[in-house]
C-alpha positions, 0 to 999 in steps of 0.5 A: 787760083782760088780752091773750090771748097772740095779742094780746099777740104782735100788739101787740108784734111790729112795735115789737120788729121796728124796734126792733132793726132800725132800732138796727142800721141806725143804726150802719151809717149814722153809720158811713158818715157818718165814713167807713167804708162796709162796711154800706154796701157790704153793703146794710145801711143800710136800714129793710127789716127783712128785711135786719137779722132774725136768726130767732133774736134777733129772732124767737125770743128775744122771742117766747119770753120773751113766752110765757114770761112769759105762761104763768108771769107772769114779769117777765122784761125783754124783749129780742133782736138783730138780725144785727150791722152789719158796721162797720170801725172801722179804716176811720172818720177817726178811729177812736178818737172817731168810734167813740163816735158809731157806737156811741151811734147805735144807742141814739139810734135807740132813744130816737127810737123810744120817743119816736115810739111815745109820740106814737102813744098822744098820737094814740090819745088825740087819736081819742077813741072809736075802733075803733082807738084801744086798739091804737094805744095798746097798741102805741105802750106796747110800742113805748116799752117794748122801746125803752127796754130796748134803750136802757137794756141797750145802754148797759151799759158792757160790750164788746161791747154799745154801752156798751163801746164808748162807754166804750173811746172815752173812756178814755185809750188805755192804758186802752181797750186794756185794756178792750177785752180784756173784749169776748171775755168779754161776752156771757158776763159778760152772760148771768151777770148774767141769770141771776143777777138782777144784769142786772134789779137795774141795768136797771129803774131805767134803764128807769123813768127812760127811761120817765119822760123819755119820757113828759116829752118828749112830753107824756104822764103818766108815771103813764098811760105805766107803767099801759099798759106794765103792761097790755100786759105783763100 
């Protein structure tokens, strides 16, 4: 069975929106825990997607990738972004150390959501032959896929990605300051990696690893989970 473009959009819509927006909300929640109230004061610590949606990054870019992959059969990596949650690291109780936890919160939330969507697949299994079984399992597969992609992408040690901020937190002060100077160029470096194909080479092993771990944690057969993901991507 091959999904139509409309079916593919329907299957991916909720997983993409929540994967991107809850990732950002998690940053704000952990920042508040460690003393920075910037996101809280702006009402950004919420699961309400409207507060986080960026028209281009949350809707148009993922939609464009889905359309291009459907029309041309390209195996592009589906990704996007939301409005960044404002964090003033200077307000954290221990700015350099606490930065690690604020940065790790986003990928950590994606891991939680990947497990959640894998459990949705399990729930679809439990329903047996039902009209809701196929939509639940396909949406669950889409949810696992988008969340492991965002987790893998954001863990790359490249400022301003979360992995870059984690690296800054872990490095000795002198090296951390030098490394953080990459941040103004990080987006352009990322685009260069994307268009040269290097990004795919780096990310796919991580994506496959996280898919396998998600299957292991939730009791799914890795081969079955991969088959479902291939189905929603076809």
